[in-house]
N, C-alpha and C positions, 0 to 999 in steps of 0.2 A: 461667427459660426451659428447657423440657425438650429432650432431644436432637433430636426431630423439628422442634420449633419453631425451635431454634437452626440446624439445617441449612437450613430454609427462609429464615430471616433472613440467613444467610451468603450463600446463593445470590442473594437479592434485592440485597444490598449489592454483591456482585461484578458483577451485571448493571449496576448504576449506575456502578461503576468502569470497566467496559468501554465504556459509553456516553461517559464522560468521555475515555477514551483515544482513542476514534474522532474526537473533536473535533480532535485534533492531526494526523491523517493528512494527509500532504502538506505539513506545516509544521515538523516537528521534525528532519528528516534532517540529518546522519546518525544522530542519536540516535533511539531508539524513542519512539513515542507511548505514554505510560503514564497510567493513571488511578488515583486513590487516594481512598478514603473512610474517614473516621474516625467511628466510631459507638459509642454506649453500648448495649451488649447488654441491660442491665437495663431501660432505658426504651424501647428501640427507636428512639432519636433519632439522626439524622445530625448529628454535631457540625461536621464540615467536609469539604470536597471539594477535590481538587487534580488538575491535569493538567499534562503537560509543556508548558512555554511555547514559543511560536514560536522557532525557532532551536535548540531542544533544551535550554534552561536558562531558569529553574530547573526542577528535576525535580518530578514530581508529588508525591512523598512530602514534600519540604520545603515545598511550597506548601500542602499540607493541614495540616501541622503548624503552620505560621505562622498559618494562619487559625484553627486550634483553640486555640492559646495554651495556657494552663494546663489547659484542659479535656481535653487529650489524655492526661493522666496517668490510667492505669488503664483506658483505652479500648482498642478494637480497631481496627486498620487493615486494610482490604481493598485489595490492590494487584495490578494485572494482570501485573506482571513483577517478578522478584526485585530487591529494593533493592540498589544498587551498594555495594561494600565497598572500593573503591580510591580513592585520592586522584588527582583529575584537575584540571579547571578549578575544580570545586567539591568540598567535602569529601564523604565517603561518606554516602549516605542511611541506611545502617545505623547510623552514629553518631548521626545526627539522631533516629532512632527511639528509640535507647537514651536519649539526653539528654531526650527528651520524656516518658519514663516510660510509654510504651505497654505494656499487659499482654499483648496477643495480636496476632499478625500472620497474616492469611490471604492467601496468595500463589497466584496462578493457575499460573504456570510459572516455572521457573528461567531465568536468563539464560545463554545459551551462550557469551557473551563470556568468553574465558579469564581476564580480569581479575576476573571475578565467579564464574561457574560453580559455584554452590552455596556460595561463601564468605560471601555476605551473609546467607543464611538460617542457616548454621552459626554465624556470629558472634552472631546474635540468640538462637539456642538456648542457646549457651554462656553467655550473659548472663542466662539465666533467663526469657526471653520465650517464651510458648507460640506455636509456629509450626505452621501447616498449609499444605500445598502440594497443588495439583492440582484445585482447584475451578474448574469451567467451563473446563477445560484447552483444549478444542478451539477455542471462539471466541476465547479469549485468544491462542492460538497464531497464529490468522489475523490478529488485530490487530497482532501483533508480527512477522509473517512476513517483512516486508522486512528488519528488523534481523537476524532469525535467519539468513536466507539470506546476508546480507552477511557475517556472521561465519563461517558454516559452509561456504558454497560460493563465496564471493567474487563474488556476483552479486546483482542486485536481484530482488525479487518482480516477476514479469511477468504482467500481465493483458491478454489480447487482447480487444479490442472489435470485434465483427463486426456490421455493419449491412447487411442484405440486403433486397432488394425482394420482392414477393410470389412471384416466380419463383425466389427463392433466389440471385439474381445480385447482383453488386456494382455499384451505379450509378456510372458513370464520368463525371467532368467533362470538359469540352472547352474547350481554350484558356483555362484559368484560371477557368472558370465551373463551380462545383460543382453536382452533381445529387443530390437526396435521394430515397431510396426509403422512408424511415420517417417517422413522425410528428414533429411539433414537440415533443411530450412526451418521446419517446424521445431526441431530440437534447438536450433539457434535462437528462435524466438522464445522458447522455453527458458533458455539461459538468460535472455534479457529480462524475463519476468523475475528470475532469481536476483538479478542485480538491482531490481526495483523493490525488493522485499527486505524486511529486517531479518527474517528467518524463514527457513524451509523445513517442513515437517514430513516425515514418513513413518510407517510402522515397522516393527521388528522384522516381519516377514519379508518386506522389500529389501532390507539390508541383507538378510540371509540368502535371498534368491539372486539379487543383482550385484551385491557388494558395490554400491555406488559411492562416488565421492561427494556429490551434491554441491559442487562448487560452480562458480560462473567461469566458463572457459572461453568466453568471447575475447578476441584480441583487444588488449587495452583495458579490459574490465575485470581482470582476475582479482584485483584488490577490492572489488565490490561484491565478493562472495558473501552470502548471508550467513548468519549463525545457523548451524545444522542441528536439527532436533530429531531424536528418535523416540517414538512412543512405544514403550515396552514394559508392560506390567511385570515381566520377568526378563531381565537383560541377558539371560544365558545365551552364549554363542556370539555376542557382539564383540567380545574382546579381541577376536581375530580379524575383524572387519577393517577395511581401508579407512573407514570413518574414524575408528578408534586409533588406528596407527598414525593418522595425520592430525590428531586432536591438538598437538602442540603447534601446528601450523595454521589450522582453521578451527575456530571455536566449535565444540561439539557438546550439546546438552543431551542427556538421556533422562527421560521422564519415566519413572517407574513407581511401583507401589511402595508404600511406607514400610520400613523395617526390613528391607531386602539388603543383603550384603553386596555392596558395590565397591569394596576396597580395590579390586583389580582394575576397575574402570577409573576410579579417582587417581590411582597411581600413574595412569597414562595421560593425565591432564583433562579428563572428561569431567564436566560439571554435571553433577547428579541432582535432579529436581524430583523431589518426592511429592506424590499426590495420593489422595485417598482412593481406595477401591470400593466400588459399589456393585454388588452382585458379581464379584470376581473380575470386574473390568474397571479401568481407570475412569474416574468421574470427570468427564470432559469439561464441564463448566469450571471445576476447580483447576484443571490444567490450564485453561485460558487465563484464569486469574493469576496463576503462578507466572505465566509468561509475560503478561502485561506488567506485572510488578517488577519484572526484570528489564523493562523498557521496550518490549516487542510491541509494535503497533500495526505492522503489516506482515501477515503470515501466509506463506505459499504452501498449500497442501498438495503434495505429490503422492507418493505411495501407491496403493492399490485399492481394489473394491472394498475390502473390509474396513479400511480406514476412512475412505470416502463416505461409505454408508453410515458409519458410526457418527461422524460429524454432521452429516445431513439429518439424521434422526434427532440429533440434539439441537437442530436449527441454528447451527453455528457457521454456516457457509453463506457468504455475502455475494460472491462472484463465482461463476463457473466458466472456464475456458476449455473448450473441446478442440482437440486436434484429431481428425478422423481421416485415415488413409482411404483413398478411393480404390474401387475394385479394378479388375483387369480391363474393364471397358472404359475406365476413366470418367464415368458419369458423375456429375456433381451431386452431392448429397443435399436433398431438399431440407428446409428448416424442420418440417414435421418429422422427417426421418432422423435428423440430428437430435431433436428433442427426445425422440423415442430411444435413441442410443444412450443419451445421457441418463434417461429415466430408469435404465437398468441398474444404475449405481447410485444416482443422486436425484432427489426430488426436485423438479423444476417448477413446482407450484409456487406462485408468488414471485416469479422471476420474469424479467423482460429481456428480449434480445436487444443488445446494443451494438453489436459488431458482427459482421459476417464477411469472410473473404477467403481467397485461395492462397495457401502458403506452400510453396514448393510442390504443388500437385495434390496437397492434402486440403481438406475442408476445415476451416476454423469457424467456430461459432462461440460467441461470448455473451453471457447473460449476467444480469444484476438483479438482486432482489428489490422489493418495493419499499424498503424501509425509509428511503429518502423522500418519498412522496409527501409525507407530512410536513416537510420543510419548504414546499414550494410557495407557501403563502408568506414568505419572509420579505418579498419585494416591497420596497417602500421608497418614498421620495426623501427629500432633504429634511 
């Protein structure tokens, strides 16, 4: 296999590993979702695949090695995040790689966890394994973004989902009856976003207006409903909501100010998370720390304008996904018009457009902030 052919093969294998990692999004927290592929470069055969199991263990590398068995010896592993090198609940993945006799490891990104932070790759190199790092770095970085931010900033990755009607307004429910401005297909994609998140957050006003369930109701994915979180400095009125009435079936956390009487909520199985008030409002950086300490790494922000704006002003939003209904003429919304619609509620300064498509007749635009750019220089050879 020549250099160009090898580079193409490596990229293809890493793409497969990233797809495997994505399977675990919303299911592995607080551990990262990782994908691993073991392949024979001489024949181009995929020998085994692995991904982080629900709950975070076993890890992707050990799963792939177990499936490969003796055929792992002399082969190449492609893994989306640096193999761990520390003893925790399970032995280090770096040791499993050495014991399996793999000849080469291609890793997308280092793990910023101080227990790893380059030590896993260094251990492999020192033992004579050929190691390369930096392949498909950017997509790998976003798959692992929740884990990275948990370690480096003590907060989860936050994705804000905005659903606007043709006028760019937020449809408001009345007396617990929700109103939708976008298509059924857009709502289904929104439910898939829920399934790929550890938790979903809304404000108290959304609960009182819409009385939502905030579960994933796609066929076959109901078990992947995220933790439901309500931000309410004062939880008055929540006790009658469907969220509280179903707290014994689907986890519900209510984040409120310190010293507030929450006995009625706790009696219904609600987990109450206290956070400090600053200027009469919940201090959002402290809220993020409380959530990440409870294992939340990927947080989906739904809710409405007040909640979106508050998190935007605190610079806590990493991704924005807009679903915008088209007008009666069916004309496609241009990117500048979409950015203008978003800008009414959330600042788009420092964000890049990374996806744009039509969903059920609605326009979808997705943006990511620039924080990943500083990591583009990681690419290196063996």
